[in-house]
Every structure is written in C-alpha cells, then in structure tokens.
C-alpha positions in Angstrom: -68.6 41.1 -10.8 -69.0 37.5 -11.8 -66.1 35.1 -12.3 -64.6 36.1 -15.6 -64.3 32.5 -16.8 -68.0 31.9 -16.0 -68.9 35.0 -18.0 -67.3 33.4 -21.0 -68.5 30.0 -20.2 -65.0 28.5 -20.0 -62.8 26.4 -17.7 -59.7 28.0 -16.2 -57.6 25.8 -18.4 -59.0 27.3 -21.6 -56.5 28.4 -24.3 -56.4 31.8 -26.0 -58.2 30.5 -29.1 -61.0 29.1 -26.9 -61.3 32.5 -25.1 -61.5 34.3 -28.5 -64.2 31.9 -29.9 -66.2 32.1 -26.7 -66.2 35.9 -26.8 -67.2 36.1 -30.4 -70.0 33.6 -29.9 -71.4 35.3 -26.8 -71.0 38.8 -28.2 -73.6 38.1 -30.9 -76.3 37.8 -28.3 -74.9 39.9 -25.5 -74.6 43.1 -27.5 -77.4 45.7 -26.9 -78.2 45.8 -30.6 -78.9 42.1 -30.5 -81.2 42.2 -27.5 -78.6 42.1 -24.8 -78.0 44.7 -22.1 -75.2 47.2 -21.8 -74.2 45.8 -18.4 -73.9 42.2 -19.7 -72.0 43.3 -22.8 -69.6 45.4 -20.7 -69.0 42.4 -18.4 -68.3 40.2 -21.4 -65.9 42.7 -22.9 -64.0 43.0 -19.6 -63.8 39.2 -19.3 -62.3 38.9 -22.7 -59.9 41.9 -22.3 -58.5 40.4 -19.0 -58.3 36.8 -20.0 -57.0 37.3 -23.5 -53.9 39.0 -22.2 -51.3 36.7 -20.6 -50.2 39.2 -17.9 -53.6 40.4 -16.8 -54.9 36.8 -16.9 -52.0 35.6 -14.6 -52.7 38.4 -12.2 -56.4 37.5 -12.1 -55.7 33.8 -11.6 -53.4 34.6 -8.7 -55.3 37.4 -7.0 -58.8 37.6 -8.5 -58.1 41.3 -9.3 -57.7 43.0 -12.6 -57.4 46.4 -14.2 -58.8 47.1 -17.7 -56.9 50.0 -19.4 -58.9 52.7 -21.0 -57.4 53.7 -24.3 -56.9 57.4 -25.3 -60.1 58.7 -26.8 -58.4 60.2 -29.8 -56.5 56.9 -30.6 -59.7 55.1 -29.8 -61.5 56.8 -32.7 -58.6 56.1 -35.0 -58.5 52.4 -34.0 -62.3 52.2 -34.7 -61.6 53.3 -38.3 -58.8 50.7 -38.8 -61.1 48.1 -37.3 -63.9 49.0 -39.7 -61.5 48.7 -42.7 -60.2 45.3 -41.4 -63.8 44.1 -41.2 -64.3 44.9 -44.8 -61.1 42.9 -45.7 -62.1 39.9 -43.5 -65.6 39.6 -45.1 -64.6 40.4 -48.7 -64.4 36.6 -49.6 -60.9 37.1 -51.0 -57.7 35.2 -50.5 -55.8 37.2 -47.8 -52.5 35.6 -48.9 -52.8 37.3 -52.3 -53.7 40.7 -50.8 -51.6 43.6 -49.6 -53.9 44.2 -46.6 -52.0 47.2 -45.2 -51.9 48.9 -48.6 -55.6 48.3 -49.2 -56.6 49.7 -45.8 -54.3 52.8 -46.3 -55.9 53.3 -49.7 -59.4 53.2 -48.3 -58.5 55.6 -45.5 -56.8 58.1 -47.9 -59.9 57.9 -50.1 -62.1 58.8 -47.1 -59.8 61.7 -46.4 -60.0 62.9 -50.0 -63.8 62.6 -50.0 -64.1 64.6 -46.8 -61.7 67.2 -48.1 -64.0 67.5 -51.2 -67.0 67.9 -48.9 -65.3 70.7 -46.9 -64.4 72.5 -50.2 -68.1 72.2 -51.3 -69.4 73.5 -48.0 -67.0 76.5 -48.0 -68.2 77.4 -51.5 -71.8 77.1 -50.3 -70.9 79.4 -47.4 -69.6 82.0 -49.9 -72.8 81.8 -52.0 -74.9 82.1 -48.8 -73.0 85.3 -47.8 -73.5 86.8 -51.2 -77.2 85.9 -51.1 -77.5 87.4 -47.6 -75.9 90.7 -48.8 -78.5 91.1 -51.6 -81.6 90.0 -49.6 -83.9 92.8 -48.5 -87.5 92.9 -47.2 -89.9 94.8 -49.5 -92.4 95.7 -46.8 -91.9 98.2 -44.1 -90.4 96.9 -40.8 -88.0 94.1 -40.1 -88.4 90.9 -42.1 -86.9 88.1 -40.1 -88.3 85.0 -41.7 -85.8 84.7 -44.6 -83.0 86.0 -42.4 -83.7 83.1 -39.9 -83.6 80.6 -42.8 -80.2 82.0 -43.9 -78.9 81.8 -40.3 -80.0 78.2 -40.1 -78.2 77.3 -43.4 -75.1 79.1 -42.1 -75.0 77.1 -38.9 -75.7 73.9 -40.7 -72.8 74.5 -43.1 -70.3 75.3 -40.3 -71.4 72.2 -38.4 -70.8 70.0 -41.5 -67.3 71.6 -42.0 -66.4 71.0 -38.4 -67.6 67.4 -38.5 -65.6 66.6 -41.6 -62.4 68.3 -40.2 -62.7 66.4 -37.0 -63.2 63.1 -38.8 -60.1 63.8 -40.9 -58.0 64.2 -37.8 -59.0 60.7 -36.7 -58.4 59.4 -40.3 -54.9 60.9 -40.3 -54.2 59.4 -36.9 -55.4 56.0 -38.2 -52.8 56.2 -41.0 -50.0 56.9 -38.4 -51.1 53.9 -36.3 -51.2 51.7 -39.4 -47.5 52.4 -40.1 -46.6 50.5 -37.0 -48.1 47.2 -38.2 -47.4 44.8 -41.0 -49.8 42.2 -42.4 -47.2 40.4 -44.5 -47.0 36.6 -44.2 -43.4 36.2 -43.2 -43.6 32.5 -42.6 -44.7 31.8 -46.2 -47.0 29.0 -44.9 -49.5 30.6 -42.5 -52.8 28.9 -42.4 -55.8 31.0 -43.6 -57.5 30.4 -40.2 -54.6 31.9 -38.3 -54.4 34.9 -40.6 -58.2 35.5 -40.2 -58.0 35.1 -36.5 -55.2 37.7 -36.2 -57.3 40.2 -38.2 -60.4 39.4 -36.1 -58.5 40.5 -33.0 -58.8 44.0 -34.3 -62.5 43.6 -34.6 -62.5 42.6 -31.0 -60.7 45.8 -30.1 -63.6 47.7 -31.7 -66.1 46.0 -29.4 -63.9 46.7 -26.4 -63.6 50.4 -27.4 -67.4 50.7 -27.8 -67.8 49.5 -24.2 -65.0 51.5 -22.5 -65.1 54.8 -24.4 -67.8 57.3 -23.8 -66.8 59.8 -26.5 -65.4 58.2 -29.7 -66.8 58.8 -33.1 -69.2 56.1 -34.4 -68.2 54.0 -37.3 -70.9 55.7 -39.4 -69.3 59.1 -38.7 -65.9 57.8 -39.7 -67.2 57.0 -43.2 -67.9 59.8 -45.6 -71.6 60.2 -46.6 -72.3 59.3 -50.2 -68.8 58.0 -50.7 -68.3 56.0 -53.9 -66.8 52.5 -54.1 -63.6 51.9 -52.2 -60.8 49.4 -52.7 -63.1 46.8 -51.1 -66.0 47.3 -53.4 
C-alpha cells in the first residue's frame, strides 16, 4: 500500500483538521459513484482512519504498520442510520446552537420506526386478505388451474419479504437509538465556534464512508429509510 500521507496528499506534520479536510476533498473524486475506483477509495478511507486517530498514527509513524478495526456489522448498520440523520442536520441550513440535535435525530429515528411498524401492520392485513382470497379461489374448468395459484403464491412471498425487510430495519433503528444515548451534542462551553461544531458532526459522516468501505453486509442508507415516508423533523 502507498504511504498514507501521500494518499491524502499531506506532509507528516499535518494536523488533524488538515487530515480531515484532505480526506473530504479527495473523497469527492475517489468515491466509485464519482468516477473513482473501489481500490482507490478504500485506500483513502484506510489512510484517514489510521492518521486521524492519535494512537494508530503514532504507531504508523514509528513502524510503518497499522491495523484498521472492522466494526460489528450490526452496529455498523445502526451507525449508518445515525450518520444519515446527522447529514440532514448538517445540511439543513439552520443554526446548530439553537437546535437540540440529539432530540431531533431521536425523533426522526422514532418516526422511521413508527412508519415501518405501520407498514408491517399493513402487510399483515394484506396477508390475511390474500389467505381469504386463496380459500375461495377455484378453477372452473376441469383439471388443475395453476396460473392464478402461482400469482397468489408470488404475492404471498412478496408480502413476507416486505415484512422481514421492515422488521430487520427496525432492529437497526432500535440499536441506533441505544447508541445515540451514549452521546451528547450540547454546547457545554457556551462559546463553541460554528465551524468546530459542524466539524464534529462531519466526523460521523466520515464514519459512514469508512463503514461503506470496510463492511460487506450492512444495510444501505436507502434501506434504512422507510419508503414513502412523510416529512420528518428535518423537512
């Protein structure tokens, strides 16, 4: 692997803010969705993960070796959800000092859970109607009529898959709420600069990029959001 400082285009004396800015700048073009390659983006994520942490950076500076921890897949999915909500907060064009960020994120996640619970209830009612329809469906002609039966089978499988998808997503959402309880977004100093506050929140978005690179099986951000959901606390 290339020198991690070279990957970010930085000198070894670069500060943490410089590392963060360099990562965000290069990620815009290195990401596969922006024309980059998976290999280049993974290398960029690794460089940021190692150099942005004081301990792993010190080890790398001394030995040239590093270990990138792989987060738990379940927690990884929950963190992606939190990162998605934080992104909405960061780009909402509102004064963060006047916002209860933690409460807003919790409200949005709970709304997602409620929407998915409603979807599960709807799918279960649909399954009951399908069962009733199956019971009264007969083929008028002699012999076995399988065409409509196959259609009903398809709908049954589709309903069960939707229920499973929503229930799994709710587990990640519930875990996201648990993780959120360990953090506070309050301005305890009373005089924090807006740039510093935004930078702290942006660190979570960086975690989202890292997870996308190191996790093979975590739910996408699209899957974490309920389909057809109405306006949230962020508009």
